[in-house]
PAMAR-505342 format. One record per atom (N, C-alpha, C): residue number from 1; atom name; x negated, y, z negated. Coordinates in steps of 0.001 Angstrom, whole numbers, plus 524288, in hexadecimal, padded with zeros to 5 digits. Layout:
residues N
nudo,vofi,xx,yy,zz
NUM,CA,X,Y,Z
...
END
This chain:
residues 221
nudo,vofi,xx,yy,zz
1,N,7ABFF,ECD8C,86385
1,CA,7ABF5,EC897,860AA
1,C,7A6D9,EC5AD,8618B
2,N,7A4DB,EC5BC,8664C
2,CA,79FF3,EC316,86782
2,C,79B6F,EC582,86480
3,N,79B7A,ECAB1,86415
3,CA,7975E,ECD5A,8612E
3,C,79781,ECBC7,85B72
4,N,79C33,ECB7B,85949
4,CA,79CC0,EC9E5,853D3
4,C,79AA6,EC46F,85305
5,N,79BE7,EC0ED,8568D
5,CA,79A07,EBB8C,8562E
5,C,79410,EBB5C,85684
6,N,791E1,EBE82,859E5
6,CA,78C35,EBEB7,85A73
6,C,789AF,EC0B4,8556F
7,N,78C20,EC49D,8530E
7,CA,78A10,EC6BE,84E29
7,C,78A3D,EC2A8,849D2
8,N,78E87,EBFBC,849A1
8,CA,78F07,EBB94,845B6
8,C,78AD5,EB778,84685
9,N,789FA,EB613,84B7C
9,CA,78616,EB217,84CAD
9,C,7809C,EB3E7,84B27
10,N,77F5C,EB8D3,84C56
10,CA,77A3C,EBAE9,84AFC
10,C,77983,EBAFE,84515
11,N,77D8B,EBC94,8423F
11,CA,77D59,EBCAE,83C8F
11,C,77CD4,EB725,83A6D
12,N,77FA3,EB386,83CC9
12,CA,77F51,EAE0F,83B33
12,C,779CE,EABF4,83BF1
13,N,7773F,EAD80,8403B
13,CA,771E0,EABCF,84136
13,C,76E3E,EAD95,83CD5
14,N,76EDE,EB276,83B2F
14,CA,76B7F,EB491,8370D
14,C,76C83,EB1C7,831E1
15,N,7717E,EB0F0,830AA
15,CA,772E0,EAE42,82BD3
15,C,770CE,EA8B3,82BDF
16,N,7715C,EA618,83057
16,CA,76F72,EA0BC,830DC
16,C,769A6,EA071,82F88
17,N,7668E,EA407,831A1
17,CA,760E8,EA3F6,830AD
17,C,75FAE,EA4BA,82AE6
18,N,76279,EA856,8285D
18,CA,76174,EA97A,822DD
18,C,762F8,EA4D9,81F68
19,N,767AE,EA2B8,82045
19,CA,7697C,E9E5F,81D0E
19,C,7662F,E9985,81E14
20,N,764BB,E98B1,822F8
20,CA,76156,E9439,82441
20,C,75C49,E9473,82121
21,N,759CA,E9905,820F4
21,CA,754DB,E997C,81E23
21,C,7559F,E990C,81841
22,N,75A27,E9AAE,81640
22,CA,75B47,E99F4,810B1
22,C,75B9A,E941F,80F65
23,N,75DF3,E9124,812EB
23,CA,75E68,E8B85,81215
23,C,75910,E88F0,81273
24,N,75637,E8A35,8169A
24,CA,7511E,E87C6,81784
24,C,74D42,E891E,81330
25,N,74D7A,E8DF5,81149
25,CA,749C6,E8FAE,80D41
25,C,74B0F,E8D92,807DD
26,N,74FBA,E8B51,8074A
26,CA,75150,E894D,80234
26,C,75433,E8D3B,7FEE0
27,N,75562,E91D4,8010D
27,CA,7585D,E95BF,7FE1C
27,C,75DC9,E93B0,7FCC4
28,N,75FEF,E906F,8002F
28,CA,764C1,E8D9E,7FF09
28,C,76340,E8800,7FDBD
29,N,764FD,E861A,7F948
29,CA,763A6,E80D1,7F7B6
29,C,766AE,E7CB9,7FAB7
30,N,764B7,E77F3,7FA9D
30,CA,7674D,E739A,7FD42
30,C,76CA8,E72AA,7FAC7
31,N,7708D,E71E5,7FE18
31,CA,775F9,E7107,7FC80
31,C,77897,E75E3,7FA44
32,N,775D3,E7A53,7FA40
32,CA,7782A,E7F21,7F83B
32,C,77C7D,E8111,7FBE6
33,N,780B0,E8332,7F9BD
33,CA,784B0,E8592,7FD18
33,C,782B7,E8AAB,7FF75
34,N,7843C,E8BB4,8044A
34,CA,7830D,E90B2,806C2
34,C,7877D,E946F,8055C
35,N,78672,E980E,801FC
35,CA,78A88,E9B8E,80007
35,C,78B6C,E9FEA,803FC
36,N,78F93,E9F41,8070C
36,CA,79094,EA2D7,80B5F
36,C,791DF,EA85A,8097E
37,N,794A7,EA8D0,80524
37,CA,795E9,EAE02,80321
37,C,790F0,EB104,801BE
38,N,78D54,EAE56,7FF27
38,CA,7887D,EB0DC,7FD8B
38,C,7852E,EB25A,80245
39,N,784FC,EAEDE,80628
39,CA,781E2,EB006,80AD5
39,C,78459,EB476,80DFB
40,N,78974,EB46F,80E76
40,CA,78C17,EB89D,81155
40,C,78AFC,EBDE6,80EC3
41,N,78AED,EBDF1,80992
41,CA,789BF,EC2C4,806B9
41,C,7840D,EC450,80775
42,N,78083,EC064,8073F
42,CA,77AEE,EC174,807ED
42,C,779C6,EC3AD,80D53
43,N,77C26,EC16E,81150
43,CA,77B22,EC320,816AE
43,C,77EAD,EC7A3,8185E
44,N,782AC,EC8C0,81506
44,CA,78670,ECCE3,81638
44,C,78925,ECBD8,81B76
45,N,78B1D,EC70B,81BEA
45,CA,78DD6,EC56C,820B3
45,C,792E8,EC2BB,81F38
46,N,79651,EC213,82311
46,CA,79B07,EBEF9,8223F
46,C,7998B,EB931,8225F
47,N,79D4E,EB5DC,8212F
47,CA,79C27,EB042,82118
47,C,79C1F,EADD2,82688
48,N,79DD3,EB0AF,82A85
48,CA,79E14,EAE70,82FC9
48,C,798A5,EACFF,831D8
49,N,794EC,EB0B0,8321D
49,CA,78FBD,EAF25,833FC
49,C,78CFB,EAB70,8303C
50,N,78E3C,EABD2,82B36
50,CA,78BD1,EA858,8275C
50,C,78D86,EA2B8,82838
51,N,7929D,EA1F7,82903
51,CA,7948C,E9CA6,82A05
51,C,79256,E9A71,82F19
52,N,791CC,E9DC6,83308
52,CA,78F99,E9C05,837FA
52,C,789F4,E9A49,8373C
53,N,786FA,E9D45,83431
53,CA,78188,E9BDA,83325
53,C,78137,E96BC,8302B
54,N,784A2,E95FB,82C4F
54,CA,78497,E9128,8293D
54,C,78621,E8C75,82C90
55,N,789D7,E8D39,83029
55,CA,78B5B,E88F8,833AB
55,C,786C5,E8758,8371A
56,N,783C1,E8B27,838D7
56,CA,77F29,E89E9,83C10
56,C,77AE4,E874B,838D2
57,N,77A5B,E88D7,833E0
57,CA,77693,E864E,8306F
57,C,7782C,E80AC,82F51
58,N,77D4D,E7FAA,82F50
58,CA,77F10,E7A46,82EAD
58,C,77D82,E770C,8337C
59,N,77DE7,E7960,8381B
59,CA,77C35,E76B5,83CDE
59,C,77657,E759B,83CBD
60,N,7735D,E7921,83A40
60,CA,76DB4,E7867,839C8
60,C,76C4E,E745C,8359C
61,N,77023,E72C1,8327C
61,CA,76F1D,E6EC9,82E89
61,C,76D33,E70EB,82955
62,N,76DD0,E7601,82863
62,CA,76BE1,E784C,82388
62,C,7701E,E78D0,81F5F
63,N,774FF,E7940,820FA
63,CA,7794E,E797E,81D3B
63,C,77D76,E758B,81ECF
64,N,780E1,E7479,81B29
64,CA,7853D,E70EC,81C37
64,C,78A2F,E7369,81A0A
65,N,78E78,E7303,81CDD
65,CA,7936A,E753C,81B0E
65,C,796BF,E70FC,8188C
66,N,79991,E727E,81486
66,CA,79D27,E6EF8,811DF
66,C,7A293,E7177,811CA
67,N,7A69C,E6E94,81338
67,CA,7ABE4,E70C7,81376
67,C,7AD78,E7371,80E59
68,N,7AF56,E7837,80EDE
68,CA,7B146,E7B4D,80A72
68,C,7AD10,E7CB3,80673
69,N,7A832,E7BA4,807B5
69,CA,7A3F5,E7CEA,80404
69,C,79FD5,E8072,80667
70,N,79F87,E80A3,80B9E
70,CA,79BC6,E8410,80E26
70,C,796DD,E8140,80FE7
71,N,79299,E8432,81037
71,CA,78DA4,E8228,81234
71,C,789CF,E813C,80DBC
72,N,786A9,E7D1A,80E53
72,CA,782BD,E7BB8,80A73
72,C,77D8A,E7AA7,80D2F
73,N,77947,E7BAC,80A6C
73,CA,77423,E7A65,80C8A
73,C,773B3,E747B,80CF3
74,N,7722E,E72AD,8117A
74,CA,771CB,E6D02,81252
74,C,76D0E,E6AD5,80F66
75,N,76DB8,E6682,80C99
75,CA,7694A,E6450,809A6
75,C,76530,E61E9,80D43
76,N,76069,E61A8,80B4C
76,CA,75C4C,E5EDF,80E18
76,C,75D68,E590D,80DC8
77,N,75BFB,E5633,811D0
77,CA,75CD2,E508D,811A2
77,C,75872,E4DB3,81482
78,N,75735,E4925,81281
78,CA,7533A,E45C6,814D8
78,C,754B0,E4475,81A7A
79,N,75999,E42E2,81B4A
79,CA,75B49,E413A,82081
79,C,75AED,E45AD,8246F
80,N,75C7E,E4A72,822CB
80,CA,75C41,E4EDB,8265E
80,C,756A7,E5042,827BA
81,N,75338,E505C,823CA
81,CA,74DB5,E5198,824C1
81,C,74B57,E4DA6,82888
82,N,74C8D,E48BB,827B9
82,CA,74A84,E4499,82B1F
82,C,74C4E,E4567,830BF
83,N,75147,E46B9,83164
83,CA,75362,E476E,836A6
83,C,75124,E4C4B,83948
84,N,750DC,E50A3,8365D
84,CA,74EC5,E5582,83890
84,C,74940,E54B4,83A9D
85,N,745E9,E525D,8376E
85,CA,74071,E51D9,83904
85,C,73FAB,E4D8E,83D12
86,N,7430E,E49A3,83D15
86,CA,742CC,E45B5,8413C
86,C,743FE,E483E,84682
87,N,747E4,E4BB3,84698
87,CA,74945,E4E6E,84B6D
87,C,744F8,E523B,84D0B
88,N,742DA,E5510,84944
88,CA,73E98,E58B1,84A8F
88,C,739E2,E55BD,84CD1
89,N,738C5,E5143,84AA3
89,CA,73460,E4E2E,84C9B
89,C,7353B,E4C65,85237
90,N,73A13,E4B75,853A2
90,CA,73B3E,E49B5,858ED
90,C,73AD7,E4E21,85CEC
91,N,73C17,E52E6,85B4F
91,CA,73CAC,E572F,85F0B
91,C,73848,E5B37,85ECA
92,N,736C2,E5CC5,85A0A
92,CA,73369,E6153,85962
92,C,72DD7,E60A8,85B77
93,N,72B37,E5C39,85A78
93,CA,725CF,E5BC0,85C78
93,C,7257B,E5C4F,8626C
94,N,72911,E59E1,86522
94,CA,72908,E5A21,86ADA
94,C,72A3F,E5FA0,86CC0
95,N,72E05,E6232,86A33
95,CA,72F7D,E6780,86BCA
95,C,72AFA,E6B52,86B09
96,N,72843,E6AFE,866AE
96,CA,723DA,E6E7D,865A7
96,C,71F4A,E6D59,86959
97,N,71E73,E685A,86A8D
97,CA,71A48,E66E9,86E28
97,C,71B46,E6935,8738F
98,N,72023,E68F6,87547
98,CA,72188,E6B33,87A5D
98,C,72116,E7128,87A35
99,N,722D0,E737D,875E0
99,CA,722C7,E7931,87569
99,C,71D46,E7B72,8757E
100,N,71981,E78B5,8734F
100,CA,71432,E7AD1,8731C
100,C,711E5,E7B83,8788F
101,N,713C6,E7879,87C45
101,CA,711EE,E78EA,881A8
101,C,7147E,E7D78,8848A
102,N,718DA,E7F5C,88279
102,CA,71BE8,E836D,88510
102,C,71B59,E88CE,8828B
103,N,7192A,E8905,87DE0
103,CA,71933,E8DDA,87AC5
103,C,7163D,E924B,87D67
104,N,718A5,E96F2,87D4C
104,CA,7160D,E9BAC,87F3A
104,C,71277,E9DCE,87AF6
105,N,70F48,EA199,87C53
105,CA,70BD6,EA408,87875
105,C,70F01,EA661,873FC
106,N,7135F,EA8D5,87542
106,CA,716AC,EAB34,87141
106,C,718FE,EA710,86DA1
107,N,71A98,EA2AF,86FCF
107,CA,71CCF,E9E74,86CA5
107,C,718AA,E9BEA,8693E
108,N,713EA,E9B8E,86B41
108,CA,70F98,E9970,8682D
108,C,70E62,E9D0E,86392
109,N,70E75,EA21C,8648A
109,CA,70D88,EA5F4,8606D
109,C,711DB,EA5B4,85C4B
110,N,716A6,EA4D5,85E0F
110,CA,71B0D,EA471,85A70
110,C,71A68,E9FC2,856C6
111,N,7186C,E9B74,858CC
111,CA,71793,E96CE,85592
111,C,7135B,E97D1,85176
112,N,70F3D,E9A8E,85304
112,CA,70B13,E9BEA,84F52
112,C,70D3A,E9F5D,84AF5
113,N,71043,EA340,84C59
113,CA,71288,EA6D1,84878
113,C,71649,EA3EA,844D3
114,N,71940,EA047,846F5
114,CA,71CEF,E9D4F,843C5
114,C,71A12,E9A22,83FA0
115,N,715AD,E97CB,84115
115,CA,712B9,E94B8,83D4A
115,C,7102B,E9839,83930
116,N,70E3C,E9CBB,83AC9
116,CA,70BE0,EA066,83715
116,C,70FEB,EA216,832FB
117,N,714A7,EA32A,834B7
117,CA,718CB,EA4BF,83115
117,C,71A2F,EA04B,82D62
118,N,71A81,E9B8D,82F7B
118,CA,71BBC,E970C,82C30
118,C,7178A,E9646,8280F
119,N,7129C,E9688,8299A
119,CA,70E4F,E95C9,825E9
119,C,70E9B,E99B1,8216C
120,N,70F88,E9E99,822BB
120,CA,70FB6,EA2B6,81EC1
120,C,7142E,EA1C4,81AE2
121,N,718C1,EA053,81CE3
121,CA,71D47,E9F7E,8197E
121,C,71CAA,E9A80,8163E
122,N,71A53,E9679,81891
122,CA,71991,E918D,815B7
122,C,715CA,E924C,81130
123,N,71194,E9532,81220
123,CA,70DCF,E9628,80DEB
123,C,7103C,E9952,80982
124,N,713B2,E9CE2,80AED
124,CA,71650,EA026,80703
124,C,71B0A,E9D6C,80499
125,N,71C37,E98B6,8068C
125,CA,720AF,E959B,804AC
125,C,725C6,E98B9,804EA
126,N,72690,E9B5C,80940
126,CA,72B47,E9E7B,809F8
126,C,72FBC,E9B16,80C04
127,N,73493,E9C96,80AEA
127,CA,73911,E9963,80C8A
127,C,739F2,E9934,8126A
128,N,73746,E9C9C,8155A
128,CA,737E9,E9CB0,81B0C
128,C,7348E,E9896,81DCC
129,N,731C6,E9566,81AD7
129,CA,72E1B,E91B7,81D35
129,C,730DB,E8DE3,820DB
130,N,73595,E8C32,81F73
130,CA,73867,E888A,822D0
130,C,739C4,E8AED,8280A
131,N,73BAC,E8FC8,827E9
131,CA,73D0F,E9286,82CB5
131,C,73853,E9342,83039
132,N,733D3,E9491,82DD9
132,CA,72F20,E958C,830F8
132,C,72CC1,E9074,83300
133,N,72D64,E8C4B,8301C
133,CA,72BC7,E8732,8321D
133,C,72EF3,E85DB,836F7
134,N,73411,E86E8,836A2
134,CA,73786,E85F1,83B25
134,C,735EB,E8956,83FBF
135,N,734A4,E8E40,83EB5
135,CA,7331D,E91D3,842E6
135,C,72E29,E8FED,845A7
136,N,72A69,E8DF7,8429F
136,CA,72597,E8BF1,84502
136,C,726BD,E873F,84881
137,N,729B6,E838C,84673
137,CA,72AE6,E7EDF,8498D
137,C,72DE1,E8048,84E88
138,N,7317B,E8406,84E22
138,CA,7347D,E8589,852BD
138,C,73121,E888F,856A0
139,N,72D2C,E8B56,854BB
139,CA,7299D,E8E1F,85849
139,C,72696,E8A50,85BAF
140,N,725E4,E858E,859D7
140,CA,72327,E8191,85CDE
140,C,726B8,E7EF7,860E0
141,N,72BD9,E7FC2,86050
141,CA,72FB9,E7D37,863B0
141,C,731AD,E80D9,867F9
142,N,73266,E85D6,866AC
142,CA,734E4,E8995,86A25
142,C,732C0,E89E0,86FAB
143,N,72D91,E89D8,87055
143,CA,72B73,E8A6D,875A1
143,C,72CE5,E8617,8796A
144,N,72F16,E81DD,87780
144,CA,7308A,E7D8C,87B06
144,C,734C6,E7F34,87EDE
145,N,737EA,E831F,87D68
145,CA,73C13,E84D5,880E1
145,C,74058,E80CB,88181
146,N,7414C,E7DDB,87D4E
146,CA,74563,E79DA,87D55
146,C,7495D,E7B34,87918
147,N,74D43,E7E62,87A6F
147,CA,750C7,E8085,87673
147,C,753D4,E7C74,8735B
148,N,75574,E782F,875D5
148,CA,75865,E7432,87302
148,C,754EC,E718E,86EF4
149,N,75037,E7024,87099
149,CA,74C7D,E6DBE,86CFB
149,C,74B42,E7178,86880
150,N,74A61,E7674,869D0
150,CA,7491C,E7A56,865D8
150,C,74D97,E7AF8,861F6
151,N,7526A,E7AED,863EA
151,CA,756FD,E7B7E,8608C
151,C,75772,E76F5,85CB5
152,N,75695,E723E,85EA3
152,CA,756E2,E6D99,85B42
152,C,752A9,E6DCC,85717
153,N,74DE0,E6F10,858AE
153,CA,7498B,E6F44,854F3
153,C,74A5D,E73A7,850FF
154,N,74C7C,E7812,852C5
154,CA,74D87,E7C70,84F37
154,C,75161,E7AC7,84AF9
155,N,7557B,E7802,84C78
155,CA,7594B,E7647,8488D
155,C,756D6,E7263,844C2
156,N,753B6,E6ED8,846B9
156,CA,75117,E6B18,8434A
156,C,74D63,E6DE2,83F87
157,N,74AC7,E71F8,84166
157,CA,7473A,E74EE,83E0D
157,C,74A31,E77DF,839CC
158,N,74EB8,E7A00,83B2C
158,CA,751F5,E7CA4,8373C
158,C,7538E,E78C2,832FF
159,N,75555,E742A,8349B
159,CA,756F3,E7037,830D6
159,C,7525C,E6E3B,82D9A
160,N,74DB4,E6E52,82FE5
160,CA,74904,E6C74,82D25
160,C,746DB,E7078,82956
161,N,7486F,E756A,829D8
161,CA,74610,E799F,826CA
161,C,745FD,E788E,820F0
162,N,74A6E,E76E9,81EC9
162,CA,74AA0,E7608,81924
162,C,74707,E718B,81788
163,N,746A5,E6D9E,81AF1
163,CA,74338,E6937,819C9
163,C,73D79,E6AD8,81A27
164,N,73C51,E6E2D,81DF9
164,CA,736F3,E7020,81E8B
164,C,73566,E733D,819B9
165,N,738F7,E766D,817CF
165,CA,737D5,E7981,81318
165,C,736A9,E75E2,80E88
166,N,739A6,E71B0,80DF8
166,CA,738B8,E6DDB,809D2
166,C,73375,E6B3A,80A9A
167,N,7322A,E6A1C,80F7C
167,CA,72D32,E67A5,810C9
167,C,72891,E6B17,80F45
168,N,72934,E7044,80FA5
168,CA,724E5,E73D9,80E95
168,C,72463,E7546,808D5
169,N,727EC,E7370,8057D
169,CA,727B3,E74E1,7FFF9
169,C,722DF,E72C7,7FD2D
170,N,72181,E6DBB,7FDC0
170,CA,71CC9,E6BDE,7FB22
170,C,717F9,E6ECF,7FD15
171,N,71461,E7002,7F992
171,CA,71018,E7399,7FAC8
171,C,70C6F,E7199,7FF0A
172,N,70BED,E6C95,7FFB6
172,CA,70825,E6A9E,80393
172,C,70A42,E6AF7,80923
173,N,70F60,E6B5A,809B5
173,CA,711AC,E6AD9,80EE4
173,C,7111E,E6FA8,81255
174,N,71192,E7475,8103C
174,CA,710C9,E78F4,813AD
174,C,70B76,E78F1,8164E
175,N,7076B,E772B,81383
175,CA,7022C,E7701,815C6
175,C,701ED,E7319,81A44
176,N,7046F,E6E95,8198B
176,CA,70468,E6AB0,81DB8
176,C,70799,E6C8D,82258
177,N,70C23,E6EF1,8213F
177,CA,70F5C,E70FA,8257C
177,C,70C6D,E7529,82880
178,N,70990,E787C,825AD
178,CA,70689,E7C9C,82841
178,C,70268,E7A4C,82BDF
179,N,6FFB2,E765B,82A00
179,CA,6FBAD,E73D7,82D3A
179,C,6FE0A,E714D,8320C
180,N,70260,E6E8B,83154
180,CA,704E5,E6BEA,835BC
180,C,706F3,E6FE1,839B3
181,N,7093D,E7421,837C8
181,CA,70B29,E7832,83B50
181,C,706C8,E7A7D,83E9C
182,N,70250,E7B7E,83C2D
182,CA,6FDF7,E7DD7,83F0E
182,C,6FBB6,E7A10,84318
183,N,6FB9A,E7518,841CE
183,CA,6F9BE,E7137,8459B
183,C,6FD7D,E70E2,84A42
184,N,70288,E7110,84919
184,CA,7067C,E70F8,84D42
184,C,705ED,E75BE,850C0
185,N,7058A,E7A5B,84E52
185,CA,70530,E7F29,85167
185,C,70043,E7F3A,854BF
186,N,6FBEC,E7D66,852A9
186,CA,6F705,E7D48,855A5
186,C,6F7B0,E7A02,85A9A
187,N,6F9FE,E7573,85A05
187,CA,6FAD8,E720C,85E8E
187,C,6FECB,E7473,8624F
188,N,702CF,E7702,86026
188,CA,706E7,E796D,8635C
188,C,704A9,E7DE6,86692
189,N,70165,E8119,86420
189,CA,6FEF7,E8578,866ED
189,C,6FB24,E8382,86B15
190,N,6F8C3,E7EFD,86A20
190,CA,6F525,E7CA4,86DDF
190,C,6F803,E79C0,8723C
191,N,6FD33,E79B6,871F2
191,CA,7008B,E76FF,875C5
191,C,6FF55,E7128,87611
192,N,6FDDD,E6EFB,87197
192,CA,6FCBE,E6962,8715D
192,C,701C3,E668F,86FBF
193,N,704FF,E656A,8738B
193,CA,70A2C,E634E,87269
193,C,70A00,E5E02,86FAD
194,N,70616,E5AD8,870E9
194,CA,705A8,E55A8,86E7F
194,C,704B9,E5631,8689D
195,N,70124,E59A1,8672A
195,CA,6FFF5,E5A6B,8619E
195,C,70474,E5D19,85ED4
196,N,706F1,E60DF,86164
196,CA,70B7F,E637B,85F12
196,C,70FB3,E5F80,85DBC
197,N,710CF,E5C14,86159
197,CA,714D4,E5815,86090
197,C,71388,E54B2,85BC8
198,N,70EA3,E531C,85B70
198,CA,70CF2,E4FBC,8571E
198,C,70D14,E5291,851E2
199,N,70B0A,E5761,851BB
199,CA,70AA4,E5A3D,84CD4
199,C,71000,E5BC0,84AA8
200,N,71390,E5D58,84E0B
200,CA,718C6,E5EC3,84C29
200,C,71B9A,E59ED,84A21
201,N,71B05,E5595,84CC4
201,CA,71D6C,E50BC,84AE5
201,C,71B42,E4F4A,84587
202,N,71626,E4FC8,844D8
202,CA,713C5,E4E92,83FC9
202,C,715A6,E524D,83B8B
203,N,715F0,E574F,83CE2
203,CA,717A7,E5B4E,83927
203,C,71D42,E5A44,83759
204,N,720B9,E592F,83AFA
204,CA,72626,E5811,8399D
204,C,726A2,E5302,83681
205,N,7236F,E4F34,837E2
205,CA,7239A,E4A3B,8351D
205,C,721BC,E4AD8,82F7A
206,N,71D9D,E4DF4,82EAD
206,CA,71BBB,E4EF0,82959
206,C,71FF5,E518A,82611
207,N,72274,E5583,82853
207,CA,7269A,E5847,82586
207,C,72B13,E5494,8244D
208,N,72C85,E517A,82820
208,CA,730D3,E4DB9,8276F
208,C,72FA8,E49DF,8230B
209,N,72AF8,E47B3,822FE
209,CA,72993,E43D6,81F00
209,C,729AB,E4638,8198B
210,N,72767,E4ADE,818FC
210,CA,72761,E4D83,813E8
210,C,72CE9,E4E86,811F2
211,N,7302A,E508F,81574
211,CA,73580,E51E6,813FB
211,C,738A3,E4D14,8126C
212,N,7383E,E4901,8157C
212,CA,73B46,E4454,8144F
212,C,73998,E41EF,80F2C
213,N,73482,E4226,80E12
213,CA,7329F,E402B,808FE
213,C,734D5,E4369,80485
214,N,734CF,E489C,80526
214,CA,736EF,E4C09,8011E
214,C,73CBE,E4B28,80051
215,N,73F9D,E4ADA,804A9
215,CA,74543,E4A3C,8043E
215,C,746B6,E44E3,80209
216,N,743A7,E40EB,8034E
216,CA,7449F,E3BB7,80124
216,C,743B6,E3BC2,7FB3F
217,N,73F86,E3E5E,7F996
217,CA,73E59,E3EB7,7F3F9
217,C,7429B,E41BF,7F117
218,N,744E5,E459B,7F3CD
218,CA,748EC,E48D0,7F14F
218,C,74E55,E4657,7F1A7
219,N,74EAE,E41D5,7F442
219,CA,753A5,E3F2C,7F4AC
219,C,75778,E41BD,7F849
220,N,75572,E4403,7FCAA
220,CA,758D9,E46E0,80057
220,C,75A8A,E4391,804EE
221,N,75A05,E3E78,804A2
221,CA,75B74,E3B1E,80917
221,C,7615A,E3B20,809EE
END
């Protein structure tokens, strides 16, 4: 029985990653129902691991369940974006500043590779850009060796993914994000914690301001 449960959990993990990226990439529209029959057929799985994955995605804030109706993609909202980025601003700059002082050579190399991958996908306007943006930001946090902080920031980054993708849609923004990312990484690799703290705060604030302006114009308050 334990082995079966472990297999279900492992399968649920894989499904969670796939469905999460479908939501973040926009493959599932806002407020769209998550059609469990179709997904179960696509993944060739029973509904048990699928429901478990959807329940975890609800905890991540990407879907919402409605009684007798199932799961739906959670809509973007002004209030949620404001809260997500306010929390990131409070936690992420300090965590990355501390991590840059602790990073090993291997962790520093991982951060460089993460940014290279993000740049390539952003220029190609691929749907994985949100995931790779998250990977870069988390590469700057991991070396801190603070699992609780990392877990909180990881969840905030997952919730921010759809907003980040929206932020990168206008043509001028990927170039600015690329420049800001490279400035952050340069300071991080130089172990300049003061500059890292400042640059990440500025980067998050720029993204927050752009998003809130867009969402206000779209009437998403």
